[in-house]
C-alpha positions in Angstrom: -182.7 -122.4 104.7 -186.2 -122.7 102.9 -186.4 -119.3 100.9 -188.5 -116.7 102.5 -191.0 -115.3 100.1 -190.8 -112.0 99.4 -193.7 -109.4 98.8 -192.3 -108.5 95.1 -192.6 -112.2 94.4 -196.2 -112.7 95.7 -197.2 -109.9 93.2 -195.5 -111.6 90.5 -197.0 -114.8 91.1 -200.0 -113.5 91.3 -200.0 -111.3 87.9 -198.9 -115.0 86.5 -202.0 -116.4 87.6 -204.4 -113.6 86.4 -202.2 -114.0 82.8 -203.2 -117.2 82.6 -206.8 -116.9 83.4 -207.0 -114.3 80.8 -205.4 -116.6 78.4 -207.9 -119.6 78.9 -210.3 -117.2 78.7 -209.8 -115.7 75.1 -209.2 -118.9 74.1 -212.6 -120.3 75.3 -214.3 -117.3 73.6 -213.0 -118.0 70.4 -213.7 -121.8 70.3 -217.3 -120.4 71.2 -217.5 -117.7 67.9 -216.2 -120.5 66.1 -219.2 -122.8 67.0 -221.8 -120.4 66.6 -220.6 -119.5 63.1 -220.6 -122.9 61.5 -224.2 -123.2 63.3 -225.8 -120.5 62.0 -224.0 -121.8 58.5 -225.8 -125.2 58.6 -228.8 -123.8 60.1 -228.5 -121.3 56.5 -228.0 -124.4 54.1 -231.2 -126.0 55.8 -233.3 -123.3 55.5 -231.9 -122.5 51.6 -232.5 -126.7 50.6 -236.5 -126.6 52.7 -236.8 -123.4 50.1 -235.3 -124.7 47.0 -238.1 -127.4 44.7 -237.1 -130.9 44.8 -235.7 -132.1 41.2 -237.8 -134.8 39.3 -235.7 -138.3 39.4 -234.8 -139.6 35.8 -237.7 -142.9 35.3 -235.1 -144.8 33.0 -232.0 -144.9 30.9 -232.3 -144.9 27.2 -230.6 -144.5 24.4 -231.9 -142.1 21.2 -231.6 -141.4 17.3 -233.1 -138.6 15.3 -235.9 -139.1 12.7 -234.4 -138.9 8.9 -235.6 -138.1 5.7 -234.0 -140.2 3.0 -234.7 -141.0 -0.5 -235.9 -144.6 -1.2 -236.9 -146.7 -3.9 -240.0 -147.8 -2.4 -241.4 -151.9 -2.4 -244.6 -153.4 -1.7 -244.1 -156.5 -0.2 -246.7 -159.3 -0.3 -247.6 -163.3 -0.2 -249.1 -166.1 -2.5 -249.5 -169.1 -4.2 -248.8 -169.6 -7.9 -251.3 -171.1 -10.1 -251.6 -171.9 -13.8 -252.0 -168.7 -16.0 -254.6 -171.2 -17.9 -255.2 -175.0 -16.8 -257.3 -176.1 -19.6 -259.4 -179.2 -19.5 -259.3 -181.8 -21.9 -262.1 -184.4 -23.2 -263.5 -186.2 -26.0 -265.9 -184.7 -27.8 -267.9 -188.1 -28.6 -268.9 -190.5 -26.2 -269.4 -194.4 -25.9 -266.3 -195.9 -27.9 -263.6 -197.4 -26.1 -260.3 -196.0 -25.2 -257.5 -197.0 -27.8 -254.4 -195.4 -26.8 -253.4 -192.8 -24.2 -250.2 -191.2 -25.7 -248.6 -189.0 -23.4 -248.4 -188.5 -19.6 -248.1 -186.3 -16.8 -245.0 -183.8 -17.5 -245.5 -184.6 -21.5 -245.0 -181.6 -23.4 -247.1 -181.1 -25.9 -247.2 -179.2 -29.2 -250.9 -177.5 -30.4 -252.3 -180.4 -32.8 -250.6 -183.3 -31.3 -252.2 -186.5 -30.8 -253.2 -187.2 -27.1 -255.9 -190.1 -26.9 -257.3 -191.9 -29.5 -260.4 -193.8 -29.1 -261.6 -197.0 -31.1 -262.4 -195.8 -34.7 -264.4 -198.6 -36.1 -267.8 -197.7 -35.2 -267.3 -194.4 -36.1 -265.8 -195.1 -39.7 -268.7 -197.8 -40.2 -271.2 -194.7 -39.8 -269.2 -192.7 -42.2 -269.6 -195.0 -44.3 -272.8 -195.9 -43.9 -273.5 -191.9 -44.2 -271.3 -191.5 -48.0 -273.6 -194.9 -48.8 -276.7 -192.7 -47.9 -275.3 -190.0 -49.8 -275.2 -191.5 -53.3 -278.8 -192.7 -53.2 -280.0 -189.4 -52.5 -277.8 -187.9 -55.4 -279.0 -191.0 -57.7 -282.8 -190.1 -56.6 -282.0 -186.3 -57.3 -280.9 -187.6 -60.8 -283.7 -189.7 -61.5 -286.2 -186.9 -60.4 -284.7 -184.3 -62.4 -285.0 -185.9 -65.5 -288.5 -186.9 -65.1 -288.8 -182.8 -64.4 -287.2 -182.2 -67.8 -289.6 -184.6 -69.2 -292.8 -183.0 -68.0 -291.4 -179.8 -69.1 -290.9 -181.2 -72.6 -294.7 -182.2 -72.8 -296.0 -179.3 -71.0 -296.1 -177.1 -73.5 -298.1 -179.5 -76.1 -300.8 -179.8 -73.5 -299.9 -183.5 -73.0 -299.2 -182.9 -69.6 -301.3 -181.2 -67.0 -300.0 -178.2 -64.9 -300.8 -180.1 -61.3 -298.2 -183.0 -62.9 -296.1 -180.8 -63.7 -296.0 -179.0 -60.4 -295.7 -182.4 -58.9 -292.6 -183.4 -60.5 -291.0 -179.7 -59.8 -291.8 -180.8 -56.0 -289.6 -184.3 -56.5 -287.3 -182.9 -58.1 -286.4 -179.9 -54.9 -287.3 -182.8 -51.9 -284.7 -184.4 -54.1 -281.9 -181.7 -54.1 -283.0 -181.6 -49.5 -282.5 -185.2 -49.5 -279.1 -185.1 -50.8 -278.1 -181.3 -48.9 -278.9 -183.8 -45.9 -277.1 -186.8 -46.9 -273.9 -184.6 -47.2 -274.4 -182.8 -43.8 -275.0 -186.2 -42.5 -271.7 -187.0 -44.1 -269.4 -184.5 -42.6 -270.9 -184.8 -39.2 -270.1 -188.5 -39.5 -266.2 -186.8 -40.7 -265.9 -184.5 -38.0 -267.0 -187.3 -35.4 -264.8 -190.1 -36.7 -261.8 -186.9 -36.7 -263.1 -186.2 -32.8 -262.1 -189.8 -32.1 -258.6 -188.4 -31.9 -258.3 -186.3 -28.6 -255.9 -183.5 -29.8 -253.7 -180.8 -27.9 -255.6 -177.5 -28.1 -252.6 -175.5 -27.6 -248.9 -176.4 -26.7 -248.3 -176.5 -23.4 -247.4 -179.3 -20.6 -249.5 -182.1 -19.3 -250.6 -181.6 -15.5 -252.6 -184.1 -15.1 -254.3 -187.4 -16.2 -257.7 -189.3 -15.2 -257.9 -191.8 -18.6 -256.8 -195.4 -19.3 -256.5 -197.6 -22.0 -259.8 -199.5 -22.3 -262.3 -197.3 -20.7 -265.4 -196.0 -22.4 -265.3 -192.3 -22.9 -268.0 -189.9 -22.4 -268.2 -186.8 -23.8 -267.2 -184.2 -22.2 -265.6 -185.9 -19.5 -262.0 -184.9 -18.4 -258.8 -187.2 -19.0 -256.5 -184.5 -19.2 -255.4 -181.2 -17.8 -252.3 -178.8 -19.8 -251.1 -176.2 -18.4 -251.2 -173.6 -21.3 -248.0 -172.4 -23.1 -246.2 -173.2 -19.9 -247.3 -170.2 -18.6 -247.3 -170.1 -14.7 -248.5 -166.5 -12.6 -248.3 -165.9 -9.4 -251.7 -164.3 -7.1 -250.1 -161.9 -4.8 -252.2 -160.9 -1.9 -251.6 -156.9 -1.3 -253.1 -154.7 1.7 -256.1 -153.0 0.3 -254.4 -149.5 2.0 -251.7 -150.4 -0.4 -253.1 -151.8 -4.1 -253.9 -148.4 -5.4 -249.9 -148.4 -5.5 -250.0 -151.2 -8.0 -249.4 -150.5 -11.3 -250.1 -152.7 -14.7 -246.1 -153.7 -15.7 -244.3 -152.7 -12.5 -241.9 -155.4 -12.1 -241.8 -158.0 -8.7 -239.3 -160.0 -7.2 -240.4 -163.3 -6.1 -239.0 -165.7 -4.0 -240.1 -169.4 -3.0 -239.9 -171.2 0.0 -236.9 -173.2 -1.7 -235.1 -169.6 -1.6 -235.1 -169.7 -5.7 -235.9 -166.4 -7.2 -238.5 -165.3 -10.2 -238.5 -162.9 -12.0 -242.4 -161.3 -12.8 -244.3 -158.8 -14.1 -248.0 -157.2 -12.8 -250.4 -158.7 -15.6 -253.5 -157.3 -13.8 -254.5 -155.7 -10.5 -257.9 -157.5 -9.3 -261.2 -154.6 -8.9 -262.2 -156.0 -6.0 -261.0 -156.4 -2.2 -261.8 -160.0 -0.2 -264.2 -159.4 2.4 -262.6 -162.2 4.4 -258.9 -161.1 4.8 -258.9 -156.9 3.6 -256.4 -158.4 0.6 -256.6 -157.5 -3.0 -255.5 -160.0 -5.9 -252.7 -158.9 -7.8 -251.8 -160.8 -10.8 -248.3 -161.4 -11.7 -247.0 -162.9 -15.0 -243.8 -165.3 -14.2 -240.7 -165.2 -16.9 -238.5 -168.2 -15.5 -240.4 -171.2 -16.4 -239.1 -172.8 -13.2 -242.2 -171.8 -11.4 -244.1 -174.7 -10.3 -247.9 -174.2 -9.5 -249.3 -174.7 -6.2 -245.9 -173.1 -5.1 -246.1 -170.7 -2.0 -244.0 -167.4 -2.5 -243.3 -164.2 -1.3 -242.3 -161.3 -3.3 -241.5 -157.4 -3.6 -243.7 -155.3 -5.9 -241.5 -152.0 -7.0 -244.1 -149.1 -6.4 -241.7 -146.3 -7.5 -239.4 -144.3 -5.2 -239.2 -140.9 -3.0 -238.5 -138.9 0.0 -239.7 -140.9 3.2 -239.2 -140.5 6.8 -236.8 -142.7 8.8 -236.6 -144.2 12.0 -235.2 -147.4 13.9 -237.5 -150.6 14.3 -236.5 -150.8 17.7 -238.0 -147.5 18.4 -241.5 -148.3 17.4 -243.9 -149.5 20.6 -246.6 -151.5 19.9 -250.0 -150.4 22.3 -253.7 -151.2 21.4 -253.2 -152.0 18.1 -251.1 -149.1 16.7 -247.7 -148.2 16.3 -246.3 -145.4 18.8 -242.5 -144.0 18.8 -241.6 -141.5 22.5 -240.3 -138.1 21.1 -237.7 -136.3 23.3 -238.6 -132.7 24.3 -237.3 -129.9 26.7 -236.6 -131.3 30.2 -235.7 -134.6 28.8 -239.3 -135.8 28.9 -240.4 -137.8 26.1 -244.1 -137.8 24.6 -245.8 -140.8 22.8 -246.7 -140.2 19.2 -249.2 -142.2 16.7 -247.5 -143.0 14.1 -248.6 -144.8 10.3 -245.6 -147.5 9.1 -245.5 -147.5 5.3 -242.4 -149.7 4.5 -239.6 -151.8 5.9 -236.0 -150.6 5.1 -233.1 -152.6 6.5 -232.8 -152.0 10.2 -235.2 -148.5 9.8 -238.8 -147.9 9.2 -240.7 -145.7 7.0 -243.4 -143.5 8.5 -245.8 -141.6 7.0 -247.0 -139.3 9.9 -246.7 -138.7 13.6 -243.0 -137.6 13.5 -241.0 -134.9 11.6 -237.0 -135.2 10.2 -234.8 -133.9 13.0 -237.2 -135.2 16.2 -234.8 -137.2 18.4 -237.1 -140.4 19.5 -236.6 -143.1 22.4 -234.9 -146.6 21.1 -233.5 -148.4 23.7 -236.0 -148.5 26.7 -239.0 -147.6 24.4 -240.7 -150.3 25.4 -240.8 -149.7 28.9 -241.5 -146.0 28.9 -245.1 -143.8 29.5 -246.0 -140.7 28.2 -244.8 -137.5 30.1 -242.0 -139.8 31.7 -238.5 -138.4 32.7 -235.4 -140.0 31.2 -231.6 -139.9 31.4 -230.3 -139.6 27.8 -227.1 -142.0 27.5 -225.6 -141.2 23.8 -225.4 -138.5 21.7 -228.5 -138.5 18.6 -226.4 -136.5 15.9 -225.6 -139.3 14.1 -228.1 -141.4 12.5 -228.1 -145.0 11.3 -229.1 -144.5 7.5 -230.1 -147.4 5.6 -229.9 -146.5 1.4 -231.4 -148.6 -1.1 -234.7 -149.8 -1.9 -237.7 -149.9 1.1 -240.2 -152.6 1.6 -244.0 -151.2 2.0 -245.7 -152.7 4.8 
C-alpha cells in the first residue's frame, strides 16, 4: 500500500529544500566575493603599471676593461731606407790619356792609397822629361847671368862700366833666376800629372760602382768609380714631426730589415727641418753591423726613455672622422664618447696621453657599434685589467 505523507513528513521536506537553497546561495556569494577581489587586484596592478616610468632597454651588450697606469719603456717607431754614410765619386785628375788598367771591380775592398786605375804614362813621362830639360837650360842661363854680373861689379869700381850696363846685368841675373823658378814649377807640375796618372783610393772602403773600362780616354773629373767610404752605412729614418722632439743624439736604435735581419745603431744626427710633403723629419742613424747594404728598406724602434703611461686595449679604440675615440662607461650603464691622443703601442695595449684617466672603465668588444649616450649591458667584470709590461712603441 502506498505510504501516506503525513503532515510532519511534509514539513521536514520543506525544511530540507530551504536548507539546500541556502547553501547554494552561500556558495554563490563566496564565489562572487573572490572574483571581485581578483578583479580589484588586477585593476590595481594595471594602475600601478601605468603610473611607473618605462625602463630604457640596453642598445648592445659589451665587454669592458679599465684604463691602467704602468711604467713603460718608450720607443719611437720609424721607417726609412739605408744610405751610404759618404759615397765618394772617384775620377782622374788629368784628362786626355788612355786608360791602361783597371785594378778593382764592384765589391772590391780597398785601402787608402791603393791603386785603382792606371792611365797610360808615356806622354806624361815625356812631358816630365821635357820640363826637366828646360830646368837645366834655365839653370845654365842663370849661371851665365850670375858670372856676367860678378865681372861687371868687379870693373864697375874702376869706372870702365857705366851704371846703366851694371843695372842691365843685374836685371838679367834676376830674370835668369825667375826662369829657373818657373822651370822648377813646371817640373813639379809635370811630376804631379804623372803621379795623377795613377788613380788611388782616397780612403778605405768598398767599391760600389764602376763606369771605367780599359782603353777609353779618361777626362778630368769624369766619374770612374764609387767608393763606400769606411764601409759606413746609415739609416735615414722618417719620424713624424709630433715625435721628432723626443729623438736625441746617442739614443740606441733597433732596426729590422725587409728580410727580418736585425741591426743595431745609434742616432748620429737629427735633421733641423721637417719635410713639408709628408710632415716627417729625418733622423740619421749610424749602423754598427757591417752586413747592412745601402738601398735596403727597414723599420726600426728608437729608444726614447721610460716613464709612466696610461694603457687601453687596442680593440677599444674607434676611429671616427680621422680621430681616435673610446667609450667610457658612466652611471646607469650609459657610455660617453671621448677623444684620445695616441702615444704608443705596447703589445695588445695602446698608450694614450689624454682623454681618459686611470681607473676609467671603457667599452672593448662592441665599441665600434656604439654612439655617445647609448645604454649598454655589461657582460663582464672590468676589475681585472690585461697588462702587458715591457717597452712601448710610440706612434
